[in-house]
SEFIZA-3560 file (N, C-alpha, C; in Angstrom, 3 decimals):
REM SEFIZA-3560
<numar><xx>-33.693</xx><yy>13.633</yy><zz>20.369</zz><atom>N</atom></numar>
<numar><xx>-34.587</xx><yy>14.763</yy><zz>20.010</zz><atom>CA</atom></numar>
<numar><xx>-34.372</xx><yy>15.781</yy><zz>19.501</zz><atom>C</atom></numar>
<numar><xx>-33.085</xx><yy>15.997</yy><zz>20.377</zz><atom>N</atom></numar>
<numar><xx>-32.230</xx><yy>17.363</yy><zz>19.931</zz><atom>CA</atom></numar>
<numar><xx>-31.510</xx><yy>16.920</yy><zz>18.360</zz><atom>C</atom></numar>
<numar><xx>-31.157</xx><yy>15.965</yy><zz>18.219</zz><atom>N</atom></numar>
<numar><xx>-30.532</xx><yy>15.594</yy><zz>16.966</zz><atom>CA</atom></numar>
<numar><xx>-31.345</xx><yy>15.663</yy><zz>15.794</zz><atom>C</atom></numar>
<numar><xx>-32.772</xx><yy>15.197</yy><zz>16.094</zz><atom>N</atom></numar>
<numar><xx>-33.491</xx><yy>15.667</yy><zz>14.898</zz><atom>CA</atom></numar>
<numar><xx>-33.887</xx><yy>16.863</yy><zz>14.377</zz><atom>C</atom></numar>
<numar><xx>-34.004</xx><yy>17.628</yy><zz>15.694</zz><atom>N</atom></numar>
<numar><xx>-34.299</xx><yy>19.007</yy><zz>15.442</zz><atom>CA</atom></numar>
<numar><xx>-33.401</xx><yy>19.763</yy><zz>14.625</zz><atom>C</atom></numar>
<numar><xx>-31.821</xx><yy>19.524</yy><zz>15.239</zz><atom>N</atom></numar>
<numar><xx>-30.908</xx><yy>19.954</yy><zz>14.558</zz><atom>CA</atom></numar>
<numar><xx>-30.910</xx><yy>19.666</yy><zz>13.109</zz><atom>C</atom></numar>
<numar><xx>-31.102</xx><yy>18.515</yy><zz>12.917</zz><atom>N</atom></numar>
<numar><xx>-31.163</xx><yy>17.881</yy><zz>11.303</zz><atom>CA</atom></numar>
<numar><xx>-32.175</xx><yy>18.620</yy><zz>10.656</zz><atom>C</atom></numar>
<numar><xx>-33.121</xx><yy>18.816</yy><zz>10.930</zz><atom>N</atom></numar>
<numar><xx>-34.279</xx><yy>19.265</yy><zz>10.497</zz><atom>CA</atom></numar>
<numar><xx>-34.066</xx><yy>20.879</yy><zz>10.253</zz><atom>C</atom></numar>
<numar><xx>-33.515</xx><yy>21.556</yy><zz>10.925</zz><atom>N</atom></numar>
<numar><xx>-33.065</xx><yy>22.942</yy><zz>10.933</zz><atom>CA</atom></numar>
<numar><xx>-31.844</xx><yy>23.107</yy><zz>9.914</zz><atom>C</atom></numar>
<numar><xx>-31.140</xx><yy>22.056</yy><zz>9.835</zz><atom>N</atom></numar>
<numar><xx>-29.771</xx><yy>22.088</yy><zz>8.990</zz><atom>CA</atom></numar>
<numar><xx>-30.586</xx><yy>21.710</yy><zz>7.327</zz><atom>C</atom></numar>
<numar><xx>-31.543</xx><yy>21.008</yy><zz>7.298</zz><atom>N</atom></numar>
<numar><xx>-32.189</xx><yy>20.671</yy><zz>6.060</zz><atom>CA</atom></numar>
<numar><xx>-33.003</xx><yy>21.656</yy><zz>5.593</zz><atom>C</atom></numar>
<numar><xx>-33.437</xx><yy>22.237</yy><zz>6.486</zz><atom>N</atom></numar>
<numar><xx>-34.307</xx><yy>23.532</yy><zz>5.941</zz><atom>CA</atom></numar>
<numar><xx>-33.590</xx><yy>24.559</yy><zz>5.453</zz><atom>C</atom></numar>
<numar><xx>-32.401</xx><yy>25.062</yy><zz>6.261</zz><atom>N</atom></numar>
<numar><xx>-31.549</xx><yy>26.062</yy><zz>5.948</zz><atom>CA</atom></numar>
<numar><xx>-30.768</xx><yy>25.738</yy><zz>4.532</zz><atom>C</atom></numar>
<numar><xx>-30.694</xx><yy>24.304</yy><zz>4.159</zz><atom>N</atom></numar>
<numar><xx>-29.799</xx><yy>23.925</yy><zz>3.177</zz><atom>CA</atom></numar>
<numar><xx>-31.097</xx><yy>24.195</yy><zz>1.898</zz><atom>C</atom></numar>
<numar><xx>-32.283</xx><yy>23.765</yy><zz>2.162</zz><atom>N</atom></numar>
<numar><xx>-33.190</xx><yy>23.988</yy><zz>1.253</zz><atom>CA</atom></numar>
<numar><xx>-33.152</xx><yy>25.329</yy><zz>0.615</zz><atom>C</atom></numar>
<numar><xx>-33.065</xx><yy>26.464</yy><zz>1.425</zz><atom>N</atom></numar>
<numar><xx>-33.099</xx><yy>27.780</yy><zz>1.088</zz><atom>CA</atom></numar>
<numar><xx>-32.083</xx><yy>28.407</yy><zz>0.457</zz><atom>C</atom></numar>
<numar><xx>-30.996</xx><yy>27.617</yy><zz>0.077</zz><atom>N</atom></numar>
<numar><xx>-29.568</xx><yy>28.082</yy><zz>-0.423</zz><atom>CA</atom></numar>
<numar><xx>-30.247</xx><yy>28.045</yy><zz>-1.948</zz><atom>C</atom></numar>
<numar><xx>-29.337</xx><yy>28.797</yy><zz>-2.720</zz><atom>N</atom></numar>
<numar><xx>-29.660</xx><yy>28.799</yy><zz>-4.212</zz><atom>CA</atom></numar>
<numar><xx>-28.417</xx><yy>27.604</yy><zz>-4.817</zz><atom>C</atom></numar>
<numar><xx>-28.755</xx><yy>26.624</yy><zz>-5.635</zz><atom>N</atom></numar>
<numar><xx>-28.113</xx><yy>25.642</yy><zz>-6.142</zz><atom>CA</atom></numar>
<numar><xx>-26.752</xx><yy>26.421</yy><zz>-6.872</zz><atom>C</atom></numar>
<numar><xx>-25.777</xx><yy>25.792</yy><zz>-6.868</zz><atom>N</atom></numar>
<numar><xx>-24.580</xx><yy>26.505</yy><zz>-7.568</zz><atom>CA</atom></numar>
<numar><xx>-24.728</xx><yy>26.439</yy><zz>-9.256</zz><atom>C</atom></numar>
<numar><xx>-24.302</xx><yy>27.253</yy><zz>-9.872</zz><atom>N</atom></numar>
<numar><xx>-24.423</xx><yy>27.333</yy><zz>-11.353</zz><atom>CA</atom></numar>
<numar><xx>-23.256</xx><yy>26.505</yy><zz>-11.686</zz><atom>C</atom></numar>
<numar><xx>-23.489</xx><yy>25.729</yy><zz>-12.720</zz><atom>N</atom></numar>
<numar><xx>-22.395</xx><yy>25.115</yy><zz>-13.229</zz><atom>CA</atom></numar>
<numar><xx>-22.126</xx><yy>25.426</yy><zz>-14.907</zz><atom>C</atom></numar>
<numar><xx>-21.048</xx><yy>26.010</yy><zz>-14.991</zz><atom>N</atom></numar>
<numar><xx>-20.886</xx><yy>26.625</yy><zz>-16.371</zz><atom>CA</atom></numar>
<numar><xx>-20.081</xx><yy>25.479</yy><zz>-17.336</zz><atom>C</atom></numar>
<numar><xx>-21.303</xx><yy>24.704</yy><zz>-17.774</zz><atom>N</atom></numar>
<numar><xx>-20.956</xx><yy>23.470</yy><zz>-18.574</zz><atom>CA</atom></numar>
<numar><xx>-21.084</xx><yy>24.064</yy><zz>-20.224</zz><atom>C</atom></numar>
<numar><xx>-19.954</xx><yy>23.762</yy><zz>-20.735</zz><atom>N</atom></numar>
<numar><xx>-20.227</xx><yy>23.977</yy><zz>-22.463</zz><atom>CA</atom></numar>
<numar><xx>-21.381</xx><yy>23.436</yy><zz>-23.128</zz><atom>C</atom></numar>
<numar><xx>-21.817</xx><yy>24.242</yy><zz>-23.910</zz><atom>N</atom></numar>
<numar><xx>-23.302</xx><yy>24.001</yy><zz>-24.391</zz><atom>CA</atom></numar>
<numar><xx>-23.032</xx><yy>23.095</yy><zz>-25.777</zz><atom>C</atom></numar>
<numar><xx>-21.897</xx><yy>23.128</yy><zz>-26.275</zz><atom>N</atom></numar>
<numar><xx>-21.872</xx><yy>22.506</yy><zz>-27.545</zz><atom>CA</atom></numar>
<numar><xx>-20.409</xx><yy>21.525</yy><zz>-27.316</zz><atom>C</atom></numar>
<numar><xx>-19.907</xx><yy>20.787</yy><zz>-28.708</zz><atom>N</atom></numar>
<numar><xx>-18.846</xx><yy>20.125</yy><zz>-28.660</zz><atom>CA</atom></numar>
<numar><xx>-17.638</xx><yy>20.926</yy><zz>-28.266</zz><atom>C</atom></numar>
<numar><xx>-16.954</xx><yy>21.251</yy><zz>-26.926</zz><atom>N</atom></numar>
<numar><xx>-15.941</xx><yy>22.045</yy><zz>-26.898</zz><atom>CA</atom></numar>
<numar><xx>-14.462</xx><yy>21.180</yy><zz>-27.374</zz><atom>C</atom></numar>
<numar><xx>-14.493</xx><yy>20.085</yy><zz>-27.301</zz><atom>N</atom></numar>
<numar><xx>-13.388</xx><yy>19.252</yy><zz>-27.633</zz><atom>CA</atom></numar>
<numar><xx>-13.659</xx><yy>18.587</yy><zz>-28.631</zz><atom>C</atom></numar>
<numar><xx>-12.581</xx><yy>18.745</yy><zz>-29.693</zz><atom>N</atom></numar>
<numar><xx>-12.687</xx><yy>17.950</yy><zz>-31.005</zz><atom>CA</atom></numar>
<numar><xx>-12.708</xx><yy>16.387</yy><zz>-30.896</zz><atom>C</atom></numar>
<numar><xx>-12.668</xx><yy>15.629</yy><zz>-31.795</zz><atom>N</atom></numar>
<numar><xx>-12.544</xx><yy>14.363</yy><zz>-31.443</zz><atom>CA</atom></numar>
<numar><xx>-11.316</xx><yy>13.649</yy><zz>-31.066</zz><atom>C</atom></numar>
<numar><xx>-11.056</xx><yy>12.687</yy><zz>-30.864</zz><atom>N</atom></numar>
<numar><xx>-9.609</xx><yy>11.941</yy><zz>-30.162</zz><atom>CA</atom></numar>
<numar><xx>-8.785</xx><yy>12.103</yy><zz>-31.342</zz><atom>C</atom></numar>
<numar><xx>-7.511</xx><yy>12.233</yy><zz>-31.192</zz><atom>N</atom></numar>
<numar><xx>-6.440</xx><yy>12.174</yy><zz>-32.438</zz><atom>CA</atom></numar>
<numar><xx>-5.871</xx><yy>10.573</yy><zz>-31.900</zz><atom>C</atom></numar>
<numar><xx>-5.872</xx><yy>10.158</yy><zz>-33.001</zz><atom>N</atom></numar>
<numar><xx>-5.066</xx><yy>8.782</yy><zz>-33.006</zz><atom>CA</atom></numar>
<numar><xx>-3.188</xx><yy>8.855</yy><zz>-32.880</zz><atom>C</atom></numar>
<numar><xx>-3.064</xx><yy>7.983</yy><zz>-31.691</zz><atom>N</atom></numar>
<numar><xx>-1.536</xx><yy>8.189</yy><zz>-31.275</zz><atom>CA</atom></numar>
<numar><xx>-0.704</xx><yy>7.047</yy><zz>-32.163</zz><atom>C</atom></numar>
<numar><xx>0.595</xx><yy>7.518</yy><zz>-32.422</zz><atom>N</atom></numar>
<numar><xx>1.243</xx><yy>6.708</yy><zz>-33.407</zz><atom>CA</atom></numar>
<numar><xx>1.679</xx><yy>5.366</yy><zz>-32.696</zz><atom>C</atom></numar>
<numar><xx>1.421</xx><yy>4.314</yy><zz>-33.425</zz><atom>N</atom></numar>
<numar><xx>1.534</xx><yy>3.041</yy><zz>-32.813</zz><atom>CA</atom></numar>
<numar><xx>3.310</xx><yy>2.496</yy><zz>-32.809</zz><atom>C</atom></numar>
<numar><xx>3.823</xx><yy>3.281</yy><zz>-33.302</zz><atom>N</atom></numar>
<numar><xx>5.404</xx><yy>2.842</yy><zz>-33.581</zz><atom>CA</atom></numar>
<numar><xx>6.049</xx><yy>2.795</yy><zz>-32.059</zz><atom>C</atom></numar>
<numar><xx>6.056</xx><yy>3.747</yy><zz>-31.072</zz><atom>N</atom></numar>
<numar><xx>6.514</xx><yy>3.609</yy><zz>-29.825</zz><atom>CA</atom></numar>
<numar><xx>5.897</xx><yy>2.450</yy><zz>-29.039</zz><atom>C</atom></numar>
<numar><xx>4.799</xx><yy>2.115</yy><zz>-29.257</zz><atom>N</atom></numar>
<numar><xx>4.071</xx><yy>1.103</yy><zz>-28.527</zz><atom>CA</atom></numar>
<numar><xx>4.377</xx><yy>-0.066</yy><zz>-28.891</zz><atom>C</atom></numar>
<numar><xx>4.867</xx><yy>-0.312</yy><zz>-30.094</zz><atom>N</atom></numar>
<numar><xx>5.172</xx><yy>-1.514</yy><zz>-30.812</zz><atom>CA</atom></numar>
<numar><xx>6.775</xx><yy>-1.680</yy><zz>-30.186</zz><atom>C</atom></numar>
<numar><xx>7.671</xx><yy>-0.681</yy><zz>-30.211</zz><atom>N</atom></numar>
<numar><xx>9.017</xx><yy>-0.580</yy><zz>-29.822</zz><atom>CA</atom></numar>
<numar><xx>8.966</xx><yy>-1.215</yy><zz>-28.505</zz><atom>C</atom></numar>
<numar><xx>8.235</xx><yy>-0.759</yy><zz>-27.557</zz><atom>N</atom></numar>
<numar><xx>8.234</xx><yy>-0.903</yy><zz>-26.261</zz><atom>CA</atom></numar>
<numar><xx>7.999</xx><yy>-2.477</yy><zz>-25.905</zz><atom>C</atom></numar>
<numar><xx>6.864</xx><yy>-2.848</yy><zz>-26.692</zz><atom>N</atom></numar>
<numar><xx>6.418</xx><yy>-4.308</yy><zz>-26.390</zz><atom>CA</atom></numar>
<numar><xx>7.765</xx><yy>-5.374</yy><zz>-27.250</zz><atom>C</atom></numar>
<numar><xx>8.258</xx><yy>-4.955</yy><zz>-28.156</zz><atom>N</atom></numar>
<numar><xx>9.529</xx><yy>-5.521</yy><zz>-28.579</zz><atom>CA</atom></numar>
<numar><xx>10.844</xx><yy>-5.492</yy><zz>-27.292</zz><atom>C</atom></numar>
<numar><xx>11.002</xx><yy>-4.290</yy><zz>-26.664</zz><atom>N</atom></numar>
<numar><xx>11.872</xx><yy>-4.247</yy><zz>-25.613</zz><atom>CA</atom></numar>
<numar><xx>11.447</xx><yy>-5.329</yy><zz>-24.691</zz><atom>C</atom></numar>
<numar><xx>10.101</xx><yy>-5.296</yy><zz>-24.108</zz><atom>N</atom></numar>
<numar><xx>9.544</xx><yy>-6.168</yy><zz>-22.829</zz><atom>CA</atom></numar>
<numar><xx>9.900</xx><yy>-7.598</yy><zz>-23.514</zz><atom>C</atom></numar>
<numar><xx>9.794</xx><yy>-8.018</yy><zz>-24.971</zz><atom>N</atom></numar>
<numar><xx>9.959</xx><yy>-9.426</yy><zz>-25.299</zz><atom>CA</atom></numar>
<numar><xx>11.474</xx><yy>-9.836</yy><zz>-25.182</zz><atom>C</atom></numar>
<numar><xx>12.196</xx><yy>-8.838</yy><zz>-25.686</zz><atom>N</atom></numar>
<numar><xx>13.629</xx><yy>-9.235</yy><zz>-25.417</zz><atom>CA</atom></numar>
<numar><xx>14.158</xx><yy>-9.423</yy><zz>-23.964</zz><atom>C</atom></numar>
<numar><xx>13.479</xx><yy>-8.532</yy><zz>-23.158</zz><atom>N</atom></numar>
<numar><xx>13.688</xx><yy>-8.777</yy><zz>-21.783</zz><atom>CA</atom></numar>
<numar><xx>13.268</xx><yy>-9.747</yy><zz>-21.086</zz><atom>C</atom></numar>
<numar><xx>12.256</xx><yy>-10.379</yy><zz>-21.671</zz><atom>N</atom></numar>
<numar><xx>11.725</xx><yy>-11.736</yy><zz>-21.192</zz><atom>CA</atom></numar>
<numar><xx>12.544</xx><yy>-12.850</yy><zz>-21.585</zz><atom>C</atom></numar>
<numar><xx>13.565</xx><yy>-12.645</yy><zz>-22.481</zz><atom>N</atom></numar>
<numar><xx>14.369</xx><yy>-13.765</yy><zz>-22.727</zz><atom>CA</atom></numar>
<numar><xx>15.647</xx><yy>-13.962</yy><zz>-21.817</zz><atom>C</atom></numar>
<numar><xx>15.855</xx><yy>-12.650</yy><zz>-21.032</zz><atom>N</atom></numar>
<numar><xx>16.882</xx><yy>-12.690</yy><zz>-19.901</zz><atom>CA</atom></numar>
<numar><xx>16.252</xx><yy>-13.398</yy><zz>-18.914</zz><atom>C</atom></numar>
<numar><xx>14.897</xx><yy>-13.846</yy><zz>-18.714</zz><atom>N</atom></numar>
<numar><xx>14.091</xx><yy>-14.398</yy><zz>-17.578</zz><atom>CA</atom></numar>
<numar><xx>14.909</xx><yy>-15.574</yy><zz>-16.888</zz><atom>C</atom></numar>
<numar><xx>15.770</xx><yy>-16.511</yy><zz>-17.509</zz><atom>N</atom></numar>
<numar><xx>16.618</xx><yy>-17.429</yy><zz>-16.703</zz><atom>CA</atom></numar>
<numar><xx>17.679</xx><yy>-16.696</yy><zz>-15.645</zz><atom>C</atom></numar>
<numar><xx>18.215</xx><yy>-15.760</yy><zz>-16.215</zz><atom>N</atom></numar>
<numar><xx>19.254</xx><yy>-15.173</yy><zz>-15.115</zz><atom>CA</atom></numar>
<numar><xx>18.517</xx><yy>-14.754</yy><zz>-14.070</zz><atom>C</atom></numar>
<numar><xx>17.640</xx><yy>-13.930</yy><zz>-14.394</zz><atom>N</atom></numar>
<numar><xx>16.470</xx><yy>-13.268</yy><zz>-13.182</zz><atom>CA</atom></numar>
<numar><xx>16.121</xx><yy>-14.346</yy><zz>-12.361</zz><atom>C</atom></numar>
<numar><xx>15.927</xx><yy>-15.489</yy><zz>-12.925</zz><atom>N</atom></numar>
<numar><xx>15.413</xx><yy>-16.573</yy><zz>-11.749</zz><atom>CA</atom></numar>
<numar><xx>16.399</xx><yy>-16.922</yy><zz>-11.111</zz><atom>C</atom></numar>
<numar><xx>17.502</xx><yy>-17.190</yy><zz>-11.557</zz><atom>N</atom></numar>
<numar><xx>18.551</xx><yy>-17.573</yy><zz>-10.873</zz><atom>CA</atom></numar>
<numar><xx>19.177</xx><yy>-16.476</yy><zz>-9.808</zz><atom>C</atom></numar>
<numar><xx>19.087</xx><yy>-15.299</yy><zz>-10.116</zz><atom>N</atom></numar>
<numar><xx>19.357</xx><yy>-14.129</yy><zz>-9.120</zz><atom>CA</atom></numar>
<numar><xx>18.201</xx><yy>-14.263</yy><zz>-8.183</zz><atom>C</atom></numar>
<numar><xx>16.776</xx><yy>-14.426</yy><zz>-8.512</zz><atom>N</atom></numar>
<numar><xx>15.768</xx><yy>-14.320</yy><zz>-7.318</zz><atom>CA</atom></numar>
<numar><xx>16.104</xx><yy>-15.785</yy><zz>-6.173</zz><atom>C</atom></numar>
<numar><xx>16.553</xx><yy>-16.717</yy><zz>-6.876</zz><atom>N</atom></numar>
<numar><xx>16.755</xx><yy>-18.007</yy><zz>-6.433</zz><atom>CA</atom></numar>
<numar><xx>17.731</xx><yy>-18.081</yy><zz>-5.047</zz><atom>C</atom></numar>
<numar><xx>18.928</xx><yy>-17.240</yy><zz>-5.747</zz><atom>N</atom></numar>
<numar><xx>20.103</xx><yy>-17.074</yy><zz>-4.699</zz><atom>CA</atom></numar>
<numar><xx>19.642</xx><yy>-16.114</yy><zz>-3.694</zz><atom>C</atom></numar>
<numar><xx>18.708</xx><yy>-15.099</yy><zz>-4.114</zz><atom>N</atom></numar>
<numar><xx>18.452</xx><yy>-14.137</yy><zz>-2.981</zz><atom>CA</atom></numar>
<numar><xx>17.436</xx><yy>-14.812</yy><zz>-2.032</zz><atom>C</atom></numar>
<numar><xx>16.700</xx><yy>-15.784</yy><zz>-2.472</zz><atom>N</atom></numar>
<numar><xx>15.647</xx><yy>-16.333</yy><zz>-1.750</zz><atom>CA</atom></numar>
<numar><xx>16.494</xx><yy>-17.318</yy><zz>-0.472</zz><atom>C</atom></numar>
<numar><xx>17.443</xx><yy>-18.131</yy><zz>-1.355</zz><atom>N</atom></numar>
<numar><xx>18.280</xx><yy>-18.876</yy><zz>-0.413</zz><atom>CA</atom></numar>
<numar><xx>18.970</xx><yy>-17.974</yy><zz>0.691</zz><atom>C</atom></numar>
<numar><xx>19.497</xx><yy>-16.890</yy><zz>0.625</zz><atom>N</atom></numar>
<numar><xx>20.004</xx><yy>-15.985</yy><zz>1.277</zz><atom>CA</atom></numar>
<numar><xx>18.926</xx><yy>-15.464</yy><zz>2.389</zz><atom>C</atom></numar>
<numar><xx>18.012</xx><yy>-15.346</yy><zz>2.098</zz><atom>N</atom></numar>
<numar><xx>16.875</xx><yy>-14.658</yy><zz>2.973</zz><atom>CA</atom></numar>
<numar><xx>16.572</xx><yy>-15.886</yy><zz>3.790</zz><atom>C</atom></numar>
<numar><xx>16.482</xx><yy>-17.160</yy><zz>3.537</zz><atom>N</atom></numar>
<numar><xx>16.015</xx><yy>-18.377</yy><zz>4.290</zz><atom>CA</atom></numar>
<numar><xx>17.112</xx><yy>-18.775</yy><zz>5.039</zz><atom>C</atom></numar>
<numar><xx>18.222</xx><yy>-18.324</yy><zz>4.829</zz><atom>N</atom></numar>
<numar><xx>19.402</xx><yy>-18.595</yy><zz>5.871</zz><atom>CA</atom></numar>
<numar><xx>19.335</xx><yy>-17.481</yy><zz>7.048</zz><atom>C</atom></numar>
<numar><xx>19.233</xx><yy>-16.443</yy><zz>6.505</zz><atom>N</atom></numar>
<numar><xx>19.066</xx><yy>-15.466</yy><zz>7.712</zz><atom>CA</atom></numar>
<numar><xx>17.835</xx><yy>-15.629</yy><zz>8.639</zz><atom>C</atom></numar>
<numar><xx>16.596</xx><yy>-15.942</yy><zz>7.839</zz><atom>N</atom></numar>
<numar><xx>15.457</xx><yy>-16.305</yy><zz>8.856</zz><atom>CA</atom></numar>
<numar><xx>15.783</xx><yy>-17.693</yy><zz>9.703</zz><atom>C</atom></numar>
<numar><xx>16.637</xx><yy>-18.629</yy><zz>9.267</zz><atom>N</atom></numar>
<numar><xx>17.273</xx><yy>-19.609</yy><zz>10.191</zz><atom>CA</atom></numar>
<numar><xx>18.061</xx><yy>-19.210</yy><zz>11.398</zz><atom>C</atom></numar>
<numar><xx>18.733</xx><yy>-18.118</yy><zz>11.260</zz><atom>N</atom></numar>
<numar><xx>19.640</xx><yy>-17.502</yy><zz>11.957</zz><atom>CA</atom></numar>
<numar><xx>18.787</xx><yy>-16.744</yy><zz>13.076</zz><atom>C</atom></numar>
<numar><xx>17.635</xx><yy>-16.079</yy><zz>12.715</zz><atom>N</atom></numar>
<numar><xx>16.935</xx><yy>-15.422</yy><zz>13.743</zz><atom>CA</atom></numar>
<numar><xx>15.790</xx><yy>-16.384</yy><zz>14.352</zz><atom>C</atom></numar>
<numar><xx>15.965</xx><yy>-17.746</yy><zz>14.126</zz><atom>N</atom></numar>
<numar><xx>14.741</xx><yy>-18.384</yy><zz>14.889</zz><atom>CA</atom></numar>
<numar><xx>15.418</xx><yy>-18.933</yy><zz>16.284</zz><atom>C</atom></numar>
<numar><xx>16.457</xx><yy>-18.586</yy><zz>16.603</zz><atom>N</atom></numar>
<numar><xx>16.902</xx><yy>-18.909</yy><zz>18.020</zz><atom>CA</atom></numar>
<numar><xx>16.184</xx><yy>-18.177</yy><zz>19.040</zz><atom>C</atom></numar>
<numar><xx>16.466</xx><yy>-18.550</yy><zz>20.138</zz><atom>N</atom></numar>
<numar><xx>15.559</xx><yy>-17.957</yy><zz>21.284</zz><atom>CA</atom></numar>
<numar><xx>15.966</xx><yy>-16.094</yy><zz>21.240</zz><atom>C</atom></numar>
<numar><xx>15.049</xx><yy>-15.415</yy><zz>21.527</zz><atom>N</atom></numar>
<numar><xx>15.405</xx><yy>-14.206</yy><zz>21.696</zz><atom>CA</atom></numar>
<numar><xx>15.823</xx><yy>-13.724</yy><zz>23.282</zz><atom>C</atom></numar>
<numar><xx>15.478</xx><yy>-14.728</yy><zz>24.039</zz><atom>N</atom></numar>
<numar><xx>15.902</xx><yy>-14.220</yy><zz>25.500</zz><atom>CA</atom></numar>
<numar><xx>16.710</xx><yy>-15.208</yy><zz>25.780</zz><atom>C</atom></numar>
<numar><xx>18.194</xx><yy>-14.938</yy><zz>26.148</zz><atom>N</atom></numar>
<numar><xx>19.280</xx><yy>-15.888</yy><zz>26.541</zz><atom>CA</atom></numar>
<numar><xx>18.616</xx><yy>-16.936</yy><zz>27.701</zz><atom>C</atom></numar>
<numar><xx>18.930</xx><yy>-18.318</yy><zz>27.672</zz><atom>N</atom></numar>
<numar><xx>18.319</xx><yy>-19.119</yy><zz>28.728</zz><atom>CA</atom></numar>
<numar><xx>18.559</xx><yy>-18.827</yy><zz>30.020</zz><atom>C</atom></numar>
<numar><xx>19.704</xx><yy>-18.300</yy><zz>30.354</zz><atom>N</atom></numar>
<numar><xx>19.863</xx><yy>-17.540</yy><zz>31.769</zz><atom>CA</atom></numar>
<numar><xx>19.053</xx><yy>-16.582</yy><zz>32.414</zz><atom>C</atom></numar>
<numar><xx>18.785</xx><yy>-15.795</yy><zz>31.248</zz><atom>N</atom></numar>
<numar><xx>17.915</xx><yy>-14.804</yy><zz>31.432</zz><atom>CA</atom></numar>
<numar><xx>16.587</xx><yy>-15.091</yy><zz>31.694</zz><atom>C</atom></numar>
<numar><xx>16.306</xx><yy>-16.235</yy><zz>30.911</zz><atom>N</atom></numar>
<numar><xx>14.795</xx><yy>-16.641</yy><zz>30.990</zz><atom>CA</atom></numar>
<numar><xx>14.535</xx><yy>-17.565</yy><zz>32.350</zz><atom>C</atom></numar>
<numar><xx>15.659</xx><yy>-17.959</yy><zz>32.816</zz><atom>N</atom></numar>
<numar><xx>15.488</xx><yy>-18.783</yy><zz>33.863</zz><atom>CA</atom></numar>
<numar><xx>15.459</xx><yy>-17.915</yy><zz>35.041</zz><atom>C</atom></numar>
<numar><xx>15.978</xx><yy>-16.639</yy><zz>35.038</zz><atom>N</atom></numar>
<numar><xx>16.007</xx><yy>-15.862</yy><zz>36.154</zz><atom>CA</atom></numar>
<numar><xx>14.296</xx><yy>-15.108</yy><zz>36.215</zz><atom>C</atom></numar>
<numar><xx>13.903</xx><yy>-14.964</yy><zz>35.079</zz><atom>N</atom></numar>
<numar><xx>12.622</xx><yy>-14.349</yy><zz>34.782</zz><atom>CA</atom></numar>
<numar><xx>11.618</xx><yy>-15.305</yy><zz>35.315</zz><atom>C</atom></numar>
<numar><xx>11.738</xx><yy>-16.722</yy><zz>34.881</zz><atom>N</atom></numar>
<numar><xx>10.738</xx><yy>-17.757</yy><zz>35.395</zz><atom>CA</atom></numar>
<numar><xx>10.699</xx><yy>-17.634</yy><zz>37.044</zz><atom>C</atom></numar>
<numar><xx>12.063</xx><yy>-17.533</yy><zz>37.769</zz><atom>N</atom></numar>
<numar><xx>12.013</xx><yy>-17.629</yy><zz>39.140</zz><atom>CA</atom></numar>
<numar><xx>11.052</xx><yy>-16.397</yy><zz>39.891</zz><atom>C</atom></numar>
<numar><xx>10.693</xx><yy>-15.261</yy><zz>39.082</zz><atom>N</atom></numar>
<numar><xx>10.177</xx><yy>-14.358</yy><zz>39.355</zz><atom>CA</atom></numar>
<numar><xx>10.732</xx><yy>-13.236</yy><zz>40.417</zz><atom>C</atom></numar>
<numar><xx>10.187</xx><yy>-12.303</yy><zz>40.574</zz><atom>N</atom></numar>
<numar><xx>10.860</xx><yy>-11.162</yy><zz>41.492</zz><atom>CA</atom></numar>
<numar><xx>11.365</xx><yy>-11.679</yy><zz>42.886</zz><atom>C</atom></numar>
<numar><xx>12.449</xx><yy>-11.146</yy><zz>43.470</zz><atom>N</atom></numar>
<numar><xx>12.928</xx><yy>-11.573</yy><zz>44.659</zz><atom>CA</atom></numar>
<numar><xx>12.127</xx><yy>-10.664</yy><zz>45.590</zz><atom>C</atom></numar>
<numar><xx>11.945</xx><yy>-11.332</yy><zz>46.847</zz><atom>N</atom></numar>
<numar><xx>11.435</xx><yy>-10.408</yy><zz>47.969</zz><atom>CA</atom></numar>
<numar><xx>12.555</xx><yy>-9.466</yy><zz>48.533</zz><atom>C</atom></numar>
<numar><xx>11.828</xx><yy>-8.229</yy><zz>48.761</zz><atom>N</atom></numar>
<numar><xx>12.868</xx><yy>-7.289</yy><zz>49.272</zz><atom>CA</atom></numar>
<numar><xx>13.872</xx><yy>-6.852</yy><zz>48.398</zz><atom>C</atom></numar>
<numar><xx>13.941</xx><yy>-6.987</yy><zz>47.065</zz><atom>N</atom></numar>
<numar><xx>14.827</xx><yy>-6.413</yy><zz>45.937</zz><atom>CA</atom></numar>
<numar><xx>14.630</xx><yy>-4.902</yy><zz>45.864</zz><atom>C</atom></numar>
<numar><xx>13.739</xx><yy>-4.577</yy><zz>45.911</zz><atom>N</atom></numar>
<numar><xx>13.390</xx><yy>-2.837</yy><zz>46.068</zz><atom>CA</atom></numar>
<numar><xx>13.442</xx><yy>-2.411</yy><zz>47.552</zz><atom>C</atom></numar>
<numar><xx>14.081</xx><yy>-1.125</yy><zz>47.394</zz><atom>N</atom></numar>
<numar><xx>14.232</xx><yy>-0.497</yy><zz>48.682</zz><atom>CA</atom></numar>
<numar><xx>12.891</xx><yy>0.125</yy><zz>49.259</zz><atom>C</atom></numar>
//
């Protein structure tokens, strides 16, 4: 009930406030868009096409990197806790170990 009363008071106070004035331009303040030269765009497209020809070298690099990551992952798949420690943990705490 208090929430509704507080909401009604807040809405009532907000309704009394004067709306902000937005200074919008009345006419076309900005001229028409200018066309940009196409030359740099075509040069960049040509550069990308040339770099696409080097894709086999990039693929070989990626394959060797993937193989290195697979070898690293295989090395990490071993047990995290050494077997002797795991066996000791499985036995549980010893009675009277704490003073």
